[in-house]
C-alpha positions as CSV (number, residue, x, y, z in Angstrom):
1,M,-79.2,5.0,67.9
2,S,-76.0,2.9,67.5
3,V,-72.6,3.9,68.8
4,V,-71.3,4.3,65.2
5,T,-74.2,6.7,64.4
6,A,-73.5,8.7,67.6
7,A,-69.8,8.9,66.8
8,R,-70.6,10.2,63.3
9,R,-72.9,12.9,64.6
10,A,-70.3,13.9,67.2
11,K,-67.7,14.1,64.5
12,R,-69.9,16.4,62.4
13,L,-70.3,18.7,65.4
14,G,-66.6,19.5,65.3
15,T,-63.8,19.5,67.9
16,V,-64.5,22.9,69.2
17,T,-68.1,22.2,69.8
18,L,-67.3,19.0,71.6
19,V,-64.7,20.8,73.8
20,G,-67.4,23.4,74.7
21,I,-69.9,20.6,75.6
22,A,-67.2,18.8,77.7
23,M,-66.4,22.1,79.6
24,V,-70.1,22.6,80.4
25,A,-70.5,18.9,81.4
26,I,-67.5,19.0,83.8
27,I,-68.8,22.1,85.6
28,V,-72.3,20.7,85.9
29,L,-71.1,17.3,87.0
30,L,-68.8,18.8,89.7
31,T,-71.6,21.0,90.9
32,I,-74.1,18.1,91.1
33,L,-71.5,15.9,92.9
34,S,-70.3,18.7,95.2
35,P,-72.2,17.4,98.3
36,I,-70.2,14.1,97.9
37,I,-66.8,15.3,96.8
38,S,-66.5,18.6,98.8
39,P,-63.7,18.0,101.4
40,Y,-65.3,20.4,104.0
41,D,-68.6,22.0,104.9
42,P,-68.8,25.0,102.6
43,I,-70.5,27.3,105.1
44,A,-68.5,26.3,108.3
45,S,-66.2,29.1,109.4
46,N,-63.0,28.7,111.3
47,A,-61.4,31.7,112.9
48,D,-58.1,29.8,113.3
49,Q,-57.7,29.3,109.6
50,V,-58.4,32.6,108.0
51,L,-56.9,33.5,104.6
52,L,-54.6,30.5,104.4
53,G,-52.8,29.8,101.2
54,S,-52.9,26.6,99.2
55,S,-51.8,23.5,101.1
56,W,-52.5,19.8,101.2
57,E,-55.2,20.4,103.8
58,H,-56.8,23.2,101.8
59,W,-56.0,22.9,98.1
60,L,-57.2,26.3,97.2
61,G,-56.7,27.9,100.7
62,T,-59.4,29.5,102.8
63,D,-61.3,32.8,102.7
64,A,-61.7,35.7,105.2
65,Y,-63.9,33.5,107.4
66,G,-61.7,30.4,107.4
67,R,-64.0,28.5,105.0
68,D,-62.5,26.1,102.5
69,V,-62.4,27.8,99.0
70,L,-62.5,24.5,97.1
71,S,-65.6,23.3,98.9
72,R,-67.3,26.7,98.3
73,T,-66.3,26.8,94.7
74,L,-67.7,23.3,94.0
75,E,-70.9,24.2,95.8
76,G,-71.2,27.7,94.5
77,G,-72.5,26.8,91.1
78,R,-75.7,25.3,92.4
79,F,-77.7,28.6,92.6
80,A,-76.4,30.0,89.3
81,L,-77.1,26.8,87.4
82,L,-80.6,26.3,89.0
83,V,-81.7,29.8,88.3
84,S,-80.2,29.9,84.9
85,L,-81.8,26.6,83.8
86,L,-85.3,27.7,85.0
87,A,-85.0,31.2,83.7
88,T,-83.6,30.2,80.4
89,S,-86.2,27.5,79.9
90,I,-89.1,29.9,80.7
91,S,-87.6,32.7,78.6
92,V,-87.3,30.4,75.5
93,V,-90.7,28.9,75.9
94,V,-92.5,32.3,76.4
95,G,-90.4,34.0,73.7
96,T,-91.0,31.2,71.3
97,F,-94.8,31.4,71.8
98,V,-94.9,35.3,71.5
99,G,-92.5,35.3,68.5
100,T,-94.4,32.7,66.5
101,I,-97.8,34.3,67.3
102,A,-96.4,37.7,66.1
103,A,-95.1,36.0,62.9
104,Y,-98.3,34.2,62.2
105,Y,-100.7,37.2,62.7
106,E,-99.3,39.9,60.5
107,G,-100.7,43.4,60.5
108,W,-101.5,45.3,63.6
109,I,-101.1,42.3,65.9
110,D,-97.5,41.9,64.7
111,G,-96.9,45.6,64.9
112,A,-98.2,45.9,68.5
113,I,-96.2,42.9,69.7
114,T,-93.1,44.2,68.0
115,R,-93.5,47.7,69.5
116,V,-93.9,46.2,73.0
117,L,-90.8,44.1,72.5
118,D,-88.8,47.0,71.3
119,A,-89.8,49.1,74.3
120,L,-88.7,46.3,76.6
121,L,-85.4,45.8,74.8
122,A,-84.6,49.5,75.0
123,V,-83.9,49.2,78.7
124,P,-80.7,47.3,79.8
125,A,-81.3,44.0,81.3
126,I,-79.5,44.7,84.5
127,L,-81.6,47.9,85.2
128,W,-84.8,45.8,84.7
129,L,-83.5,43.2,87.1
130,L,-82.4,45.7,89.8
131,L,-85.9,47.4,89.6
132,I,-87.7,44.2,89.9
133,V,-85.7,42.7,92.8
134,S,-85.8,46.1,94.6
135,V,-89.6,46.0,94.6
136,F,-90.4,42.3,95.0
137,G,-87.3,41.1,96.9
138,T,-84.4,38.6,96.1
139,G,-86.2,35.3,96.4
140,T,-85.2,32.6,94.0
141,W,-88.5,32.6,92.1
142,V,-88.5,36.4,92.0
143,I,-85.1,36.3,90.3
144,V,-86.2,33.5,87.9
145,V,-89.3,35.4,86.9
146,A,-87.4,38.7,86.6
147,I,-84.8,37.2,84.2
148,S,-87.5,35.5,82.2
149,V,-89.3,38.8,81.8
150,V,-86.1,40.5,80.8
151,Y,-84.9,37.9,78.2
152,S,-88.2,36.7,76.7
153,P,-88.5,39.8,74.3
154,A,-85.1,39.0,72.8
155,V,-86.0,35.3,72.3
156,A,-89.4,36.4,70.7
157,R,-87.5,38.6,68.2
158,I,-85.3,35.7,67.1
159,T,-88.1,33.2,66.8
160,R,-90.3,35.7,65.0
161,A,-87.6,36.3,62.4
162,A,-87.0,32.5,62.1
163,A,-90.7,31.7,61.8
164,R,-91.7,34.1,59.1
165,P,-90.0,32.2,56.2
166,V,-91.5,28.9,57.4
167,L,-95.0,30.4,57.5
168,R,-94.7,30.8,53.7
169,S,-93.9,27.2,53.1
170,P,-96.3,25.0,51.0
171,Y,-97.0,22.7,53.9
172,V,-98.1,25.6,56.1
173,V,-100.3,27.0,53.4
174,A,-101.8,23.6,52.9
175,A,-102.5,23.3,56.6
176,Q,-104.2,26.7,56.5
177,S,-106.3,25.7,53.4
178,R,-107.5,22.6,55.4
179,G,-108.9,25.1,58.0
180,E,-106.6,24.2,60.8
181,M,-106.4,26.6,63.7
182,S,-103.3,28.8,64.3
183,L,-102.0,27.0,67.5
184,P,-102.0,23.5,65.9
185,I,-100.2,24.9,62.9
186,L,-97.6,26.6,65.0
187,Y,-97.1,23.5,67.2
188,R,-97.0,20.9,64.4
189,E,-95.6,22.8,61.4
190,V,-93.7,25.9,62.4
191,I,-91.9,25.2,65.8
192,P,-90.4,21.8,64.6
193,N,-88.9,23.6,61.7
194,I,-87.2,26.3,63.8
195,L,-86.1,24.0,66.5
196,D,-82.5,24.3,65.5
197,T,-82.7,28.1,66.0
198,I,-84.4,27.6,69.4
199,L,-81.8,25.2,70.6
200,V,-78.9,27.6,69.6
201,E,-80.8,30.5,71.2
202,F,-81.2,28.4,74.4
203,A,-77.4,27.9,74.6
204,M,-76.6,31.5,73.9
205,R,-79.2,32.8,76.3
206,A,-77.9,30.5,79.1
207,C,-74.5,32.3,78.8
208,W,-76.0,35.7,79.5
209,V,-78.3,34.5,82.2
210,I,-75.5,32.8,84.1
211,L,-73.4,36.0,83.9
212,L,-76.5,38.1,85.0
213,V,-77.2,35.8,88.0
214,S,-73.6,36.1,89.1
215,T,-73.7,39.9,88.7
216,L,-76.8,40.0,90.9
217,S,-75.1,38.0,93.6
218,F,-72.0,40.2,93.3
219,L,-74.2,43.3,93.8
220,G,-75.9,41.8,96.8
221,F,-79.2,40.9,95.2
222,G,-78.7,37.1,94.9
223,V,-78.2,34.5,97.6
224,S,-77.6,35.6,101.2
225,P,-74.4,34.8,103.0
226,P,-73.0,32.3,104.0
227,T,-74.6,30.4,101.1
228,P,-71.8,29.6,98.6
229,D,-72.2,31.3,95.3
230,W,-69.7,32.4,92.7
231,G,-70.7,36.0,92.4
232,L,-71.0,36.3,96.2
233,M,-67.6,34.7,96.6
234,I,-66.0,37.2,94.3
235,Q,-67.6,40.1,96.2
236,E,-66.6,38.7,99.6
237,N,-63.0,37.9,98.7
238,R,-61.9,40.7,96.4
239,T,-60.5,42.8,99.1
240,A,-58.1,39.9,100.1
241,L,-57.0,39.3,96.4
242,V,-53.4,40.0,97.2
243,V,-53.3,37.9,100.4
244,A,-55.4,34.9,99.4
245,P,-56.0,35.2,95.6
246,M,-57.7,31.8,95.1
247,G,-60.8,32.9,97.1
248,T,-61.5,35.3,94.2
249,L,-59.9,33.6,91.2
250,S,-61.5,30.2,91.8
251,P,-65.1,31.3,91.2
252,I,-63.9,33.5,88.3
253,I,-62.2,30.5,86.7
254,A,-65.2,28.2,87.3
255,L,-67.6,30.9,85.8
256,S,-65.3,31.5,82.9
257,V,-65.1,27.8,82.0
258,L,-68.8,27.4,82.1
259,V,-69.5,30.6,80.0
260,V,-66.8,29.9,77.5
261,G,-68.0,26.3,77.1
262,L,-71.6,27.4,76.5
263,N,-70.3,29.9,73.9
264,L,-68.3,27.3,72.1
265,A,-71.2,24.9,72.1
266,A,-73.7,27.5,70.9
267,D,-71.4,28.6,68.1
268,G,-70.8,25.0,67.1
269,L,-74.4,24.1,67.1
270,G,-75.2,27.3,65.1
271,K,-72.7,26.1,62.4
272,Y,-74.0,22.6,62.6
273,F,-77.6,23.7,62.1
274,G,-76.7,26.5,59.7
275,V,-78.3,29.2,62.0
276,D,-77.2,32.7,61.0
277,R,-75.1,34.3,63.7
278,A,-76.4,37.8,62.8
279,M,-79.9,36.6,63.6
280,R,-78.7,35.4,67.0
281,G,-77.1,38.8,67.7
282,V,-80.3,40.3,68.9
283,A,-79.7,40.8,72.7
């Protein structure tokens, strides 16, 4: 693809979408480069530099343990981004498979799958997560699987709604007339034609997953101290908000930039692909 073609496609996305993508890219890039650009060890405490304000030595000050806030903020997105990427990917893959299967097999199979999805969606996501991590622990993979279980039903509902019109298309009917099996039809004919919906759903789901992961860390079910994490940083430093505000505000700002960027990108992609926002409203 030439530079001119890439520029034309970028222009079609719109300024707001590009701003959102840039916001996400900046946060991700800073997180990836954090081991190189962090000025201090993010877990090294110093009793002589507790709750310091902003200075040339510590741009964002220090926390209650004398740790550099800037270093911890840069490093703090690693857990949230890793878990969110894995959990969102698994949720979208599983949800897409279940949703397209439900759309393809109408009748009692579709009805049974839909009732199970409704039952899972009836319980708030945070309650499901707290139940799962309370039983199985707070390991990284436990949290990834738990979030995947929680959000796969919502993705399945979206893909089911998107796949049903495609299954009535002439090329799908022709494939069925040729005697092709259901899985090849879904893989070759249906999923490529709802890929725009899947991509938008991935971006929207990533927003909620990142917030959910940070909420778990804030409640004490995420990473263990002294590992830097945005949710954990907010929980640790909230009592010193008046004395050293940046210990709490820095992770909040970083989290807000990432989530707002993902929302802008998702909305822009939805308009670009023509995906109905009402369809994406299923949580």
